[in-house]
N, C-alpha and C positions, 0 to 999 in steps of 0.2 A: 483702512480696508485690510482684511486678513486674507492669508493664502494658506490653505491646508491647516487651518487652526492655529497659526502663529502670526505675530506682528511682523510686517515687512521690515527688513533691515539690510545690512550690507550684502548678505547672501542673496536676498531677493533682487536687489539692484544689480548684483553680478549676474544673476540668472537672466534678468531682463536684457542686460547688455549682451549676453551670450546669444539670446534669442534673436536680437537685432542683427548681430553679426552672422548668425546662421542663415537668416533670411537673405541677407546680402550675398552670402556665399552662393546660395541657390541661383540668384539673379546673375551674379558674375560668371558663374560657370556655364550658363546657357544650357540649351537642350542636350548638349553632348556630355553633360556631367554624368559620371558613373552613378550619382545619387538620383538622377532625374527619373521621373516616371513618365510614361507615354511613349512617344516615338521620336526618332531622330530623322527628320525628313520623312520618307516613306518606309524606313526600315525600323522595325520594332527593336527596342533595346533588350538584349537577352542576358539574363543573369545566370550565373553558374548554379547547378543544382545544389540543394542542401547537402552538406557533406555527410551528415549522419543519417541521410534518408536516401531512398531509391526514387523518390518523386522527382520528376523533371519539369513539371509544368506549373509549379506554384512555390511561393516562398511563404512558409508558415508564419514567419515573424511579421508579415504584413497584415496578418489577421488581427482583429480587435482583441483576441485572447491574449496578445502581448501588449495590450494597451492599458494604461493606468486608469484608475477611477476618475471620472470627470466630476470633480467636486468644486473647482474654483469658479466663481461667478465671472471672473474676468478672463476666462480661458478663450483663446482665439479659436474661431471656427476652423475645423479641419485639422486641429492639432490635438494629440492625445498625450496627457501628462500624468505622471505618477511619481512616487518616491521609490527609492531602491536602497539596498544595503549590501555590503560585502559579506555579512553574516546575519542569519535570522536572530531576532530577539525572542525571548520567552513570551512576550506579550506585545500586542500592537497598540499604537496610540489610540486613545478613545475616539470612536467615530471614523477611523480610517483603518479598516482591516488590512489593507495592503500598503499603508503609508508607514514604513519602518525606517529606522535610523541608518545613516551611513556611518562608516568608521574611518579613522585615520590610519596611518601606516603602522601604528602600534596595536591596532585592533580595538582602540577605545571608541566609545560613542562620540560622534562628532556632529550631531545634529542631522536633520533630515535634508535630503537633496532631491529637488524636483527634477524629473527627467522627462524628455519628450520621446515617447516610445515609437512614434512614427519615424523620428530621426534615428532612433536606435535600430529600427528595421533597415533603414537605408545604409547606416554604418555597417551593419551585419552583412548586407549584400556585397558591399565593397570589400570587406575583410574576407568574406568567403571566396571571392574571386581571387584575391591575392594568395590565400592559403591553398586554393586549388592549383594555382600556377606553381607554388613552391612544392606541393606534393607531386606534381607531374615531373618535376626535376628529379625527385627521389625515385621515380619509377614505381611508386606504389609500395615500396619495401619499407613500410613503417608500421609500428604497432598502434593500437588505439591510444595508448598513453603518450607515445611520441607525437602522434597527430594532434592531440589536445595541447601538448606543450608547445608545439609549433604554432597552434592557434593563439595561445597566450602570448607568444612572442610577437606575432603579427598584430594582435590587438595593442600591445604595448607600443610597438613602432608607430602604428596608425594614430593612436591617441596623442603620442608625443609630437608627431608631425602636425596634427590639427591644432594642438596647443601652441606650437611655435608659429603657425600661420596666424592664429588669433592675436598673438602679441605683435607680430610684424606688421599687422594692419592697423595697429593702434587701438584695438578694441579691448574691453576688460578681459583679463585672463581668467581661466577656470581656477578654482581653488583645488588643493590636493584632494580634498574630500569629494569634490565633484568629479575629478578625474577617476578616482577609485570607484565611485559609483557607476560611471560610464563603463569602465572596464568590466565590472561585475555583471552589469546588465547585458553587455554584448556577449560575454562568455556564456551567460545563461541562454541567450537567444541562439548561439551557435551550437552549444553542446548539451543544453538542458531543456527546460520547459518554459522558457520565457518568463512571463509575469506570474505563472503558476509556481515557479521555482521557490520563491520565499515561503509559500504556503506548505509545499511538500517538505521543506527543510525545517519547519517550525517544530520544536521539541514538545510544545504543549498541545499539538493537534494529533488526534488519532484518525479521524475520518474527514475527508473533503467531499461534499456532495454538491454536484452541479446539475441544475435542472433548466433546460431550455424552454421555459414556459413564459410566454409573453415576448415582448420586444427585446428583452435582455436575458442573459443566462444567469439565474440566481445562484448564489453560492452559500452553502451552510457549512460550518465547521463544528465537528464534534470533538471537544477537548478531552484530554486524558482523564480529567476528573468527572467526565460524564456530561458536562455542560454543553448545551447546543446553542450556538450563536450564529447570527446571519452575517455574512461578509459582503463585500462589494461585488457587483457583477463582473464577469471576466470576458464576456463576448457580447457583441451587439445583435447577433442573430443565430438561429439554429444552424443554418447552412455553414457559417464560418466555424462553429464549434465542430460540426461533422468533418469539415476539411482538415482542421487541426488534428482530430483524432485519427483520421485516415493517414495523415503524414506520420503521426506518432507510431501507429501500427506498422507502417512500411519499414520503419527502422529495424524492426525485429521480424520482418517477413510475415506479419500477421495482418491479413487484409481486413479492412472495415469498409464494406460497400453495401448496397441494397441487397445484393445476393448473399453477403456475409454480415448480417446486421448486428452481431455481437462481437465485442472485442474484450479479450482478457490478456493482460500482459504485465510484466514486471518492469517497473521504472528504475532508472539508475538510483542507487541508494537502497533498493529493496522494497519500496512501496508497491502495492498491487493496485492496478487500475482495472475496473470493469465498466464497460460502456455498452449502451444499446440504443438503437435508433431504427426508424422505418417501421418496425413491428411494435413500437411503443407509441404511446400518445404523444410524447415528445422526447427528444434526445436526453438521456440521463447518464450521469457519470458518477461513480463512487471510487475514490482513491483511499485505500487503507494503508495508513502508515504503521510500521511495526517499530514503535518506539522502545518497547520493553522486550528486546530480543533475549536478554539474559535475566531470567526471573527465577526466584527460589520459592519454595513452599512457605518459608517464613514471611516473605514479602506478601504472598497471597493471604496469609493469616493476619499479619499485624499492620501492613501498609494498606492493602486493598480491602481488608475486611470481607474477603470473598468466602471464607469458611472458618470454622473453629479449629483449634489446635488439635483436638482429638481426631477430627476428620482428616486433617493434613497428615497426622501420624499414620493413620490407616492407609491413606493413598500412597504414601511413601513406602510403606511396607509391601503393598501390592506390587509396586514397581520393582522393588528389590527381589520379591518372590517370583517375578516373571509372569504375573497375571496379565491377560489380554484385556485391555480397557477401551471402551468406546465412550467418548465425551460427546454429549448431545445437548442441544439447546436451539433456541430460535436464532435468527440472524443477529449478529452483533452482540451475542451474549458472552463472548470472551473465550470461545473454545480453543482458538489457536494459542492464546496466552496460557491457558491451562495445560495444553500439551507441552509447551515449553517448560512449565513448572514441574510437570510430572517427569519430563526427561532430565531435569536437574537432579533427580534421585538415582539416575542410572550411574553406576560406577564409571569413572572416567576412562578406564582401560577397555571397556566393552566396545566392540566394533559394531557400529550402527549404520543401517541403510535407511535413507528417507526417500519417499516417492510422492511427488507432488505435481499438480497441474501447473502451478507457478510456485517458485520458492517462497515460502512464508515462514517456515520454522527457523531457518538459518542456523541450524545446529552445526553445520559444517564451518561456520565462521567463529564459533565459540571454542577456539582451540585450547584454551586453558581448562575448560570444563569437559569437553569431549575430544579425546586425543585423536580418534580415527572415526571419521564419518564419511561415508560414500553417499553423495546426494544426486538423485536422478530427478529430471524435470521433463514433463511431457512436451513434445514439440509438434505443433500442428503442421499438416502438410499444406501444399499449395499446388495450383495447377490442376491438371485433369485427374479425374478419379479413375483408378485402375480397375482391373477385373475383380480384384479382391474387395472393391468398395471403398478403398482408402486413397487419399491423395498422396501424390509423390512426396517423399521426404518426411512423412509422419513418423514419429517415434512415440509409441503408446506406453502407458504405465505397465500394461501387461507384458510388453517386451522388456521393460526395465526390470520387473521383478524376476522374470525368467533369466535375464542376464545376471542378476545379483547373486544367484546361487553359486557362482564361482568366486565370490568375494569373501567367503569365510565370515559371514555376518553373525553376530550374536542376537541382534534384534532388527526387525524390519518394521518401519513406521510409515504407514500409508496416511497421507493427509486427509483431505476432505472426501467423503463418500456422498455422491449425489445421485448415482444411477447404477448402471451395470458394473461400474468399477468396484462395487462391493465384493466382487469375486477376487479382485486383487487383494483386498483386505483379508478375505477368507484364506487365500493362498498363503499370505504372510503369517496369519495366526496359526494355520495348520503346520507351517514349516518350522516354527520355532517359538520360544516363549517371549512374553513381554511386549507384544505388539500394541501400538496405540493408534487410534483413528478417531475422526470426528464425523458427525453427521447432523443434519437439521431434523428436529423433531419437536412436537408440541408438548410432550411429557416424557417422563422416564419410562413408563409402561409402554408408551407408543413407539419408543425407539426401535424395539425389535420388529414391530409390525412395519415400520418405515423401511428398515433394512430388508425385510422380506419382499416388499414391493420393489425395491431397487434390484434385488436379485432376480426377480421374475421378469424384469425388463430385458434380460439377456436373451430371452427367446421362449417359444412355447415348450421347449424341452425341459425348462426349469419349472417344476411344480412347486406349489406352496409347501408340500410336505418335505421335499428335498431342501428347499431354502431354509425352512425352520430347523431341520435336523442339523444342517451344516452350521447355522448361526448359533444354535444352542450349545453345540459341542465346542465351538471356537471361542465364544465370548465368555469371559469370567465376570467382568464388572461393567456396569453402566452407570455413569455419573451424569446427572442432569443439571444444567445451569439455568437459572431464572434471570430474566432481564426486564426491568421496568423503567419507564420514563416518567419521572415525577416532576410536575410543574412547580415553579417557585413563584413567590409573590412579586418578584421584580420582572416577570415576563420571560425569564429564561427557563430552560428545562435541563434536568440532570438525569442521566441514566445510572441506575443502581443494578449491580450484578453480583450474584452469589450462587453457591451450590445449593440446590433445593433438595435433591434426593440422590441416594446411591443404592443401586440394586445389585444383588448377586444373581447370576443367571446359571441355570442348570437344565440339562435335558429332562424331559418328563414323559411318563407313559400316558399322560392325559391326552386322549385322542383329539380333544377339541382345540388345544393350544399346541401341544408338542414341546413345550418348555415351561419352566417354573421360575418365578422371580421372588426374591426375598428382600424386603426393604431393610438394609443394614443401617442406613441413616435416612430419616424422614423429616419433612418440614414441621417445625413447631408453629406456634401461633404467629410468629413474625415471618414465616416462610423460609427460615434458614434450617439447613440440615443438621439434625442432632442425632445422637446414638439411640437406637431402638432396643438394644439388648438382644436382637434376633440373629446375631452372628453365629453361623454354624460352627460347631465345636471343632470339626476337622479343619476348616478354613482358619478358625481362630488360632489353633495351635501352630499351623503352618506360618501364619503371619507373625506370631510371637517369636518364632525362630529367626525372623528377619527384623526384629526390633520393635514390633507393635506392643504397646502397653495395654494389656487386656483390662487391668484394674481401672484405669482412667476411662476406658470405654464403658465398663459396667457402671461406674459412678455417674457418668453423664446421663446414661439411660435412666437411672434411678432418680436423677435430679429433675427429669422432665416428665411431669404427669401425663399418663396416657401413652408414653413411649416404651416403658419397660415392660417386658413380658412377665406373665404371672408365674 
């Protein structure tokens, strides 16, 4: 008989022995055990609150979201088992998206270790209680880093004590790899995302999609190469997924309730989580990992094949010349990655300000590339709504931009524009050169119309004419990204992304539109942007002064039939 895809051996016999000992421990300790569930007489057993959360009435690690995939035919009822690792691998074993290898003390692969996640939740509760007592002695005067280090110390002491008890009772001891896996799993349950942690840390994953459709919560992984694969379920019910998300939001003072059915937050490590429930057909979650925080134009050309060398040269010159650029495309088309690539062309000594709902660009972390970056992040309010219509504690991007004018910035970069915050983008573009922003749109030409609609959401005082005049005067360049999901014969899917079109934007006396656009790069028969030869002479000369090679632009336009001007 096989377990988790490998023949049983010494490690399996060891695990079985450990299971027998753990079952005996539960019986020996009786109902007063700190690991016991239920009641002690007529008094309920009270566990300390989750240290990283403000929740007081539930332990998120008792949820099935922290449980392993039930794949073993001989699994005992009521026990949840999975494998764990001290560090994520670049690929997971075939057939087991969450079954990843453990490591030894030197960090080398040491085979897979099967863990009981129900037991992990109980261990975590006991360790949380001990850590709370230790923190109380410190009087709360510890930093987050010190608290986590104290947690690691408590975990180490606890596992050592349990291992000694195991040996003293004559039962098979844990291997070093099993101990390491236990420590890593408990640490993830205390300070991380439990069983989701390995997925969030995987370098080959770009997006994690969770859908609470049916009896289990399905998981899909979009890999960095565009491949879409299905993973094992992470929760047994929609209610348990909701409870986990609510606890996760409470750690950052972001409520997730029926009254606040959407959740947006930044996870430890920089990943972005977006979740919705109650107003959706079923609870849905998307976690966006930002694996390529530092990306260059050369990487976009030669590694990702996202555009040609001539277009990359043009865009780099636009950034150096201080042109205001809007990157548009459908969801998941690579807009944030492109903004990072464009920002790589900014001279390292320029002072930059970034304004985002949740940190995604992470320019402030690239200290070798950008010497001085001031990064602002929106903070939602909580509690009652004041007379100004805002919740207490809210800090808006509008306030951030207003505040930033005292910071001597050379560039202001506003992240995603989805609504009235387009006025924040406009204020940044009108205040200085070289602003960069993103928005969702179905085409390059539709981008301006989309931004006009966003501007008019500000209120009835914003007319279409006002919005167009502001946008046409502020925006210099629109680059549009195309994203396509292509099926493969093996049943997998792959997303292909590239620049489709680049427009120059100018005000116009045309009463019907109020602005004019010129396709400087347009899609060829393959849908990829190539030079048209329609670059305005004034703009061409300005970009040439910033390093743009006009001759290669002309040559590319002439090499593409139907693109060159007469």
